[in-house]
C-alpha positions in Angstrom: -79.5 54.8 11.0 -76.7 52.3 11.6 -73.3 53.1 13.2 -71.5 53.4 9.9 -74.1 55.9 8.6 -73.9 58.0 11.7 -70.1 58.1 11.5 -70.3 59.2 7.8 -72.8 61.9 8.7 -70.6 63.2 11.5 -67.6 63.2 9.2 -69.5 65.2 6.6 -70.7 67.7 9.3 -67.2 68.0 10.6 -65.8 68.5 7.1 -68.4 71.2 6.4 -67.7 72.9 9.7 -64.0 72.9 8.9 -64.6 74.3 5.5 -66.9 77.1 6.9 -64.3 77.9 9.5 -61.6 78.3 6.9 -64.0 80.4 4.8 -64.8 82.6 7.8 -61.2 83.1 8.8 -60.2 84.1 5.2 -63.2 86.4 4.6 -63.6 87.9 8.1 -63.5 91.5 6.9 -66.4 91.1 4.5 -68.3 89.0 6.9 -67.9 91.7 9.5 -69.3 94.2 7.1 -72.4 91.9 6.6 -72.7 91.5 10.3 -72.5 95.3 10.8 -75.2 95.8 8.2 -77.5 93.3 10.0 -76.9 95.1 13.3 -77.8 98.4 11.6 -81.1 97.0 10.3 -81.9 95.5 13.7 -81.1 98.7 15.6 -83.2 100.9 13.2 -86.2 98.6 13.6 -85.7 98.5 17.4 -85.3 102.3 17.7 -87.9 103.4 15.1 -90.1 105.2 17.6 -87.2 107.3 18.7 -86.3 108.0 15.1 -89.9 109.0 14.3 -90.1 111.4 17.2 -86.6 112.8 16.6 -85.6 111.7 20.1 -82.2 113.4 20.5 -82.0 112.9 24.2 -78.5 114.2 24.9 -77.8 117.9 24.8 -74.8 117.4 22.5 -76.9 115.4 20.0 -79.3 118.3 19.7 -76.5 120.9 19.2 -74.9 118.7 16.7 -78.2 118.5 14.8 -78.6 122.2 14.8 -75.0 122.8 13.9 -75.3 120.6 10.8 -78.6 122.1 9.7 -77.2 125.6 10.1 -74.2 124.7 8.0 -76.5 123.3 5.3 -78.5 126.5 5.5 -75.4 128.6 4.7 -73.4 129.1 7.9 -69.6 129.1 7.2 -67.5 126.0 7.4 -65.2 127.5 10.0 -67.9 129.4 11.9 -69.1 127.1 14.7 -70.9 129.7 16.9 -74.4 128.8 17.8 -76.2 132.1 17.3 -79.5 130.9 18.8 -77.9 130.4 22.2 -77.6 133.8 24.0 -78.4 135.8 20.8 -77.3 138.0 19.1 -73.7 137.2 19.9 -74.2 133.5 20.1 -72.5 130.6 22.0 -69.0 129.5 21.2 -69.0 125.7 20.5 -65.5 124.1 20.6 -66.2 121.2 18.2 -65.0 120.6 14.6 -66.8 119.9 11.3 -65.4 116.4 11.0 -68.4 114.6 12.5 -70.8 116.9 10.7 -69.7 115.5 7.3 -71.5 112.1 7.4 -74.6 113.6 8.9 -74.8 116.3 6.3 -74.1 113.9 3.5 -76.8 111.6 4.6 -79.3 114.4 5.0 -78.6 115.6 1.4 -78.8 112.1 0.1 -82.2 111.3 1.6 -83.6 114.7 0.8 -83.4 113.7 -2.8 -86.0 110.9 -2.2 -88.1 111.9 0.8 -89.3 115.0 2.6 -86.7 117.0 4.6 -88.1 115.9 8.0 -87.9 112.2 7.3 -84.5 112.7 5.5 -83.0 114.4 8.6 -84.4 111.7 10.9 -82.9 108.9 8.7 -79.6 110.7 8.7 -79.6 111.0 12.5 -80.5 107.3 12.7 -77.7 106.0 10.3 -74.8 108.4 11.0 -74.1 107.2 14.6 -73.8 103.6 13.4 -71.2 104.3 10.7 -68.3 104.3 13.3 -69.6 101.0 14.6 -68.0 99.4 11.5 -64.4 100.5 12.2 -64.9 99.6 15.8 -66.0 96.0 14.9 -63.2 95.7 12.4 -60.6 97.0 14.9 -61.8 94.5 17.6 -61.9 91.7 15.0 -58.4 92.5 13.9 -57.1 92.5 17.5 -58.8 89.2 18.2 -57.3 87.6 15.1 -53.8 88.9 16.0 -54.0 87.5 19.5 -56.2 84.3 19.2 -56.4 83.5 15.5 -59.1 81.4 13.8 -62.6 82.8 14.0 -62.2 84.6 17.3 -62.9 87.8 15.3 -66.6 87.0 15.4 -66.9 87.1 19.2 -64.9 90.3 19.4 -67.0 91.9 16.7 -70.3 91.2 18.3 -69.2 91.8 21.9 -69.9 95.6 21.8 -73.6 94.7 21.7 -73.2 93.4 25.3 -71.3 96.5 26.4 -74.4 98.5 27.4 -72.6 101.9 28.0 -70.2 101.4 25.1 -72.7 100.5 22.4 -75.0 103.3 23.5 -72.6 105.7 21.8 -73.4 104.1 18.4 -77.2 103.9 18.7 -79.5 105.6 16.2 -80.0 109.3 17.0 -76.7 109.4 19.1 -75.1 111.8 16.6 -72.6 113.3 18.9 -68.9 112.6 18.4 -68.1 110.0 21.1 -68.7 107.0 18.9 -66.1 108.2 16.4 -63.6 108.8 19.1 -64.1 105.4 20.6 -63.7 103.7 17.2 -60.5 105.6 16.5 -59.1 104.7 19.9 -59.7 101.0 19.2 -58.1 101.4 15.7 -55.1 103.0 17.5 -54.8 100.0 19.7 -55.0 97.7 16.7 -52.1 99.7 15.2 -50.1 99.3 18.3 -50.1 95.5 18.1 -50.1 95.0 14.3 -47.3 92.7 13.1 -46.9 94.9 10.0 -45.0 97.7 11.8 -45.3 100.2 9.0 -49.0 99.8 8.6 -49.5 99.7 12.4 -47.6 102.9 12.9 -49.6 104.7 10.2 -53.0 103.4 11.5 -52.1 104.4 15.1 -50.9 107.9 14.1 -53.8 108.7 11.7 -56.4 107.4 14.1 -55.0 109.5 17.0 -54.9 112.6 14.8 -58.5 112.2 13.7 -59.7 111.7 17.3 -57.9 114.9 18.2 -59.5 116.7 15.3 -62.9 115.7 16.7 -62.2 116.7 20.4 -59.7 116.3 23.2 -61.8 113.8 25.3 -59.6 110.8 24.4 -56.3 112.5 24.6 -55.2 110.6 27.7 -55.8 107.3 25.9 -54.0 108.6 22.8 -51.0 109.7 24.9 -50.9 106.3 26.6 -50.8 104.7 23.1 -47.9 106.9 22.1 -46.1 106.1 25.3 -46.5 102.3 24.6 -45.0 102.7 21.1 -42.0 104.6 22.6 -41.7 101.9 25.4 -41.7 99.2 22.7 -38.9 101.0 20.9 -36.8 101.0 24.1 -37.0 97.3 24.7 -37.3 95.9 21.2 -34.5 96.2 18.7 -36.0 97.4 15.4 -39.2 98.8 16.8 -38.3 102.1 15.3 -40.0 100.7 12.2 -43.3 101.3 13.9 -42.4 104.5 15.8 -41.1 106.4 12.8 -44.3 106.1 10.6 -46.4 106.7 13.7 -44.6 110.0 14.5 -44.7 111.2 10.9 -48.4 110.3 10.3 -49.4 111.7 13.7 -47.9 115.2 13.1 -48.8 115.2 9.4 -52.5 114.2 10.0 -52.8 116.5 13.0 -51.5 119.5 11.0 -53.7 118.8 8.1 -56.7 118.3 10.4 -56.1 121.7 11.9 -56.0 123.4 8.5 -59.2 121.7 7.4 -61.3 121.4 10.5 -60.2 124.0 13.1 -62.9 126.7 13.5 -62.2 130.4 13.7 -62.3 130.2 17.5 -60.0 127.2 17.6 -57.3 129.0 15.7 -56.7 130.9 18.9 -54.5 129.6 21.8 -57.2 127.3 23.3 -56.6 124.1 25.2 -59.9 122.3 24.8 -59.8 121.6 21.0 -57.4 121.2 18.1 -55.5 124.5 18.1 -52.0 125.9 17.4 -51.1 124.8 21.0 -51.7 121.1 20.3 -50.3 121.2 16.8 -47.1 122.5 18.3 -47.0 120.0 21.1 -47.7 117.0 18.8 -45.2 118.3 16.3 -42.5 118.5 19.1 -43.4 115.0 20.3 -43.3 113.6 16.8 -40.0 115.4 16.0 -38.5 113.8 19.2 -39.7 110.4 18.1 -38.3 110.8 14.6 -35.0 111.8 16.1 -35.0 108.8 18.4 -35.9 106.4 15.6 -33.0 107.6 13.5 -30.3 107.5 16.2 -28.1 104.4 16.0 -28.7 103.3 19.6 -27.9 99.6 20.0 -28.8 98.9 23.6 -32.0 99.3 25.5 -30.3 101.3 28.4 -29.1 103.8 25.8 -32.5 104.0 24.2 -34.1 104.4 27.6 -31.8 107.2 28.7 -32.0 109.1 25.4 -35.8 108.7 25.4 -36.1 110.1 28.8 -34.1 113.2 27.8 -36.1 113.8 24.7 -39.4 113.2 26.5 -38.3 115.7 29.2 -37.5 118.3 26.6 -40.9 117.9 25.0 -42.7 118.1 28.4 -40.7 121.2 29.3 -41.6 122.8 25.9 -45.3 122.2 26.6 -45.2 123.3 30.3 -43.2 126.4 29.8 -45.4 127.7 26.9 -48.9 126.5 27.9 -48.9 125.2 31.5 -52.7 125.9 31.7 -53.4 123.1 29.2 -51.5 120.5 31.2 -53.5 121.4 34.4 -57.0 121.4 32.8 -58.3 121.8 29.3 -61.6 123.4 30.2 -60.2 126.4 32.0 -63.3 127.1 33.9 -63.6 129.2 37.1 -63.8 127.6 40.5 -67.4 128.9 40.9 -68.5 127.3 37.7 -66.8 124.1 38.7 -68.7 124.1 42.0 -72.1 125.2 40.8 -72.3 123.4 37.4 -69.6 120.9 36.5 -69.5 119.2 39.9 -73.2 118.4 39.5 -72.9 116.5 36.2 -73.2 112.8 36.8 -70.7 111.7 34.2 -68.1 114.0 35.7 -68.3 112.1 39.0 -66.3 108.9 39.9 -67.8 105.4 39.8 -67.5 105.2 43.5 -70.5 107.5 44.0 -72.8 105.8 41.5 -75.6 103.4 42.2 -75.1 99.6 42.1 -77.6 99.4 39.3 -75.1 101.3 37.2 -71.9 99.9 38.6 -72.7 96.2 38.1 -73.6 96.3 34.3 -70.7 98.7 33.7 -68.0 96.7 35.4 -69.1 93.2 34.2 -67.1 93.3 31.0 -63.9 95.0 32.5 -64.0 92.3 35.2 -64.2 89.5 32.6 -61.5 91.3 30.7 -59.1 91.3 33.7 -59.7 87.5 34.2 -59.1 86.9 30.5 -56.0 89.1 30.5 -54.4 87.1 33.4 -55.1 83.9 31.5 -53.8 85.3 28.2 -50.6 86.6 29.8 -49.9 83.1 31.3 -50.8 81.4 28.1 -48.3 83.5 26.1 -45.5 83.5 28.6 -43.2 81.6 26.2 -44.0 83.8 23.2 -42.3 87.2 23.7 -44.1 88.8 20.8 -47.6 87.8 21.9 -46.8 88.5 25.5 -45.9 92.1 24.6 -49.1 92.5 22.5 -51.2 91.2 25.4 -49.3 93.5 27.8 -50.1 96.5 25.5 -53.8 95.6 25.3 -53.9 94.9 29.0 -52.3 98.2 30.0 -54.8 100.2 27.8 -57.6 98.2 29.4 -56.4 98.7 33.0 -55.7 102.4 32.3 -59.2 103.0 31.0 -60.8 101.1 33.9 -58.8 103.1 36.4 -60.1 106.3 34.9 -63.6 105.3 36.1 -62.4 106.2 39.6 -61.9 109.7 38.3 -64.9 110.2 36.1 -67.8 108.0 34.9 -67.4 109.3 31.4 -64.6 106.8 31.0 -67.2 103.9 31.1 -67.6 103.4 27.3 -63.9 103.2 26.7 -63.4 100.9 29.7 -66.0 98.5 28.4 -64.8 98.5 24.8 -61.1 98.2 25.5 -61.9 95.2 27.8 -63.5 93.3 24.9 -60.2 91.7 23.4 -59.2 89.8 26.5 -62.8 88.9 27.4 -63.5 87.7 23.8 -60.2 85.8 23.8 -61.2 83.9 27.0 -64.7 83.1 25.5 -63.1 81.8 22.3 -60.6 79.6 24.2 -63.4 78.2 26.4 -65.6 77.4 23.3 -62.6 75.6 21.7 -62.2 73.6 24.9 -65.9 72.7 25.0 -65.5 71.1 21.5 -62.4 69.1 22.3 -60.5 67.6 25.2 -61.3 65.4 28.2 -64.8 65.4 29.7 -63.7 67.3 32.8 -62.1 70.0 30.8 -65.2 70.2 28.6 -67.4 70.5 31.7 -65.3 73.3 33.2 -65.1 75.1 29.9 -68.9 74.9 29.6 -69.3 76.5 33.1 -66.9 79.3 32.0 -69.0 79.9 28.8 -72.1 80.0 30.9 -70.6 82.6 33.2 -69.5 84.7 30.3 -73.0 84.5 28.9 -74.3 85.9 32.2 -71.8 88.7 31.8 -73.0 89.4 28.3 -76.7 89.1 28.7 -77.8 89.2 32.3 -75.7 92.1 33.8 -77.3 94.7 31.5 -80.6 93.6 33.0 -79.3 93.9 36.6 -82.0 96.4 37.8 -84.8 94.2 36.5 -83.2 91.0 38.0 -82.8 92.8 41.3 -86.5 93.7 41.3 -87.5 90.1 40.5 -85.2 88.9 43.3 -86.9 91.3 45.7 -90.3 89.9 44.8 -89.2 86.3 45.0 -87.6 86.6 48.4 -89.9 89.2 49.9 -87.0 91.4 50.7 -88.2 94.9 49.8 -86.2 98.1 49.7 -86.2 100.3 52.8 -88.9 103.0 52.9 -86.5 105.8 52.4 -85.1 104.1 49.3 -88.5 103.6 47.9 -89.2 107.3 48.4 -85.9 108.1 46.6 -86.9 105.8 43.7 -90.3 107.4 43.5 -88.7 110.8 43.3 -86.2 109.6 40.8 -89.0 108.2 38.6 -90.8 111.5 38.7 -87.6 113.4 37.7 -87.0 111.0 34.8 -90.6 111.4 33.7 -90.3 115.2 33.7 -87.0 115.0 32.0 -88.5 112.9 29.2 -91.8 114.8 28.8 -90.3 118.2 28.7 -88.0 117.2 25.8 -90.6 115.6 23.6 -91.2 116.9 20.1 -95.0 117.3 20.4 -94.7 119.2 23.7 -92.0 121.7 22.5 -93.3 122.3 19.0 -96.4 123.9 20.5 -94.2 126.8 21.3 -93.9 127.6 17.6 -97.3 129.2 17.5 -95.6 132.2 19.2 -93.3 134.5 17.2 -89.6 133.6 17.5 -88.1 134.8 20.7 -85.5 134.1 23.3 -86.7 131.8 26.1 -85.1 131.6 29.5 -85.2 127.9 30.6 -82.9 125.3 32.1 -79.3 125.1 30.8 -79.8 121.5 29.8 -83.0 122.2 28.0 -81.7 125.0 25.8 -80.2 122.7 23.1 -83.3 120.7 22.8 -85.4 123.8 22.6 -83.5 125.3 19.7 -83.3 122.0 17.9 -87.1 121.4 17.6 -88.5 125.0 17.7 -87.8 128.3 15.9 -87.0 129.9 19.3 -83.6 130.8 20.8 -82.4 129.9 24.3 -80.2 131.7 26.8 -77.7 128.9 27.5 -76.5 125.3 26.9 -74.0 123.2 28.9 -70.8 124.3 27.1 -67.9 125.4 29.2 -66.6 128.1 26.9 -69.6 130.1 27.8 -69.2 129.8 31.5 -70.2 133.4 32.2 -73.7 132.8 30.7 -74.1 129.5 32.6 -73.2 131.3 35.8 -75.8 134.0 35.1 -78.4 131.2 34.8 -77.4 129.7 38.1 -77.4 133.1 39.8 -80.8 133.8 38.4 -82.3 130.6 39.7 -80.4 130.6 43.0 -80.9 134.2 43.9 -83.9 136.1 45.1 -86.8 136.8 42.7 -85.9 140.5 42.3 -82.6 139.5 40.8 -84.1 137.4 38.0 -85.4 140.1 35.7 -82.1 142.1 35.4 -80.3 138.9 34.4 -83.1 137.9 32.0 -83.0 141.4 30.4 -79.2 141.2 30.0 -79.8 138.1 27.8 -82.8 139.6 25.9 -85.2 136.9 27.2 -88.9 137.3 26.4 -90.2 134.2 28.1 -89.5 131.9 31.0 -90.2 128.2 30.5 -90.5 126.2 33.7 -90.6 122.4 33.7 -91.5 121.1 37.3 -89.4 118.1 38.2 -86.7 118.7 35.6 -83.4 117.2 36.9 -81.4 120.5 36.8 -84.2 122.3 38.7 -83.9 119.9 41.6 -80.3 121.1 42.1 -81.5 124.7 42.5 -84.2 123.7 44.9 -81.9 121.7 47.1 -79.1 124.3 47.0 -81.1 127.4 47.4 -84.5 126.7 49.1 -85.1 130.4 49.4 -84.1 131.2 45.8 -86.2 132.2 42.9 -86.7 128.7 41.3 -87.5 127.0 44.6 -90.1 129.7 45.2 -91.7 129.1 41.8 -91.9 125.4 42.6 -93.8 126.4 45.8 -96.3 128.4 43.7 -94.7 131.8 44.6 -95.0 133.4 41.2 -94.0 137.1 41.0 -96.5 139.5 39.5 -94.2 140.3 36.7 -94.5 136.8 35.2 -97.5 136.5 33.0 -98.7 133.0 32.2 -99.0 132.4 28.4 -101.9 130.3 27.2 -100.9 128.0 24.4 -103.5 126.4 22.0 -103.1 122.7 22.2 -105.0 119.5 22.9 -102.1 118.2 24.9 -101.5 118.4 28.7 -98.2 120.3 28.6 -95.5 119.3 31.1 -94.3 122.9 31.4 -95.5 126.4 32.1 -94.6 129.3 29.9 -94.5 132.9 31.3 -94.0 136.2 29.6 -91.5 138.3 31.5 -92.9 141.8 32.2 -90.0 144.3 32.2 -92.0 147.3 33.3 -90.8 149.1 36.5 -93.0 147.2 38.9 -95.3 145.0 36.9 -98.3 146.9 38.1 -100.1 146.4 34.8 -100.7 142.8 35.7 -102.0 143.7 39.1 -104.5 146.1 37.6 -105.6 143.5 35.1 -106.2 141.0 37.9 -108.3 143.6 39.9 
């Protein structure tokens, strides 16, 4: 091929690329939908074994599954008690029906074509990936707003590199966190939308829907509302966003309360949408409406008036419901010490292992670098500078929350995507154009971002390969810890499996005393009931469980009898059990692990070809359990 032909070919390729770039930029929304559908197909194929075995590994996923099935079986829309936890009164669950709707709809749809078991599995596989679409669209919108062109593609696919963030959207992850994360990103998109009316409505409605699901993201939503108010202070005319935001927030919150608040949540509670939060958001919205309508021409006047109105709203909330501002859960100090303080996601990132910290912090670190670059790049464009400051403040706020609790990890990763994706897009543009030195440096930057995207999630495996290559092996005590950790993980997995637990269905339905964290899984896959699950509104029952395992053997039976338990299920090595063993080495559970089985616990033989990972005992409530002693003699 001669020089002229090569030049012509390059010209045609360049023209085709330009045409496709324009097409992608104009049709980014539909292309994002196609991308989302492709991701769904890939995740279902990758996770099919978990779908087949109904692997709902998180306690909340199991309770959500039971809650939806109970509703479809006739339980009332506003009745969210779980009657198979601590029967007959049941457990008070603080959620709403909003997240139940897509799961139930998919179950009913698939039941028209396949058997109920497969239909329910398919519903649990697809439902968690539905909020992935608004998440990808929200991130794509933010990228287009701040970088333009086809930057939306990098932002839309970036969640796949956010290991902790994308885990909330995986098949079988049917709990509500994916929806809340998607609504938070949509709120951020509304904050920076150039169409102020649309942006205000999107931010307000997204915030209200997140609140209707749960209060976990309220600090992020409050930060978003504060940024809207701050923009109103310093930007003449920004009331055009604040007014629709305030009206849509209070309107959607009030409507959500009417439609979704359960019987229990119609009381004065702090941990869910309730009359308290409807009143607080109504007061805050009324204050914003008043500020938006006042003819305040200077930013000092707006700032002073805003502070007065904000102080009035804060005083209204504090004087009426101070308990909600100090802690939504309202649990006792004993429950905090014995139970909540031992939950890993409730601990700060500073006490976590490096194998978790490195993959988690990779994207936020890239986001900080991208943010600094973006702020410098937009220093002469006041509108873009403010938009980047808004995105950056939300990202830094979510990352800072990691030093309070690990559960902020998914939000920290996802909110760091816009600046990280912007930096990647700019580097790619520089690789394709510019001087050789600039192209070389940009290529290095792209390579580093690729490491962040693909290598950091594999940090533990890379660390092991490095140890083998260098001959630097972990210290003996660390190896012992890893071995123990592996045994705990194995017990945790085996005791939750469908084949192991369904063996229990050969016994008549009864209440089984087992671990707090195993209760939800037990009721999800068997016809039995459990004594407790990890839900703070039922703190008294959780404390009874801890007292039963921590205390002496003679104290166990009265507690089990109080909760009508027929059986005790013990899973050696289960993570929760290791806490009882370490905390109370002379307690009932630690004694069981040493083989000290009281004579009033009768082993139950189950017919199965499996090697069961647990032991089941029938609890003998006779005065002294002498019947068993006589049998043994």
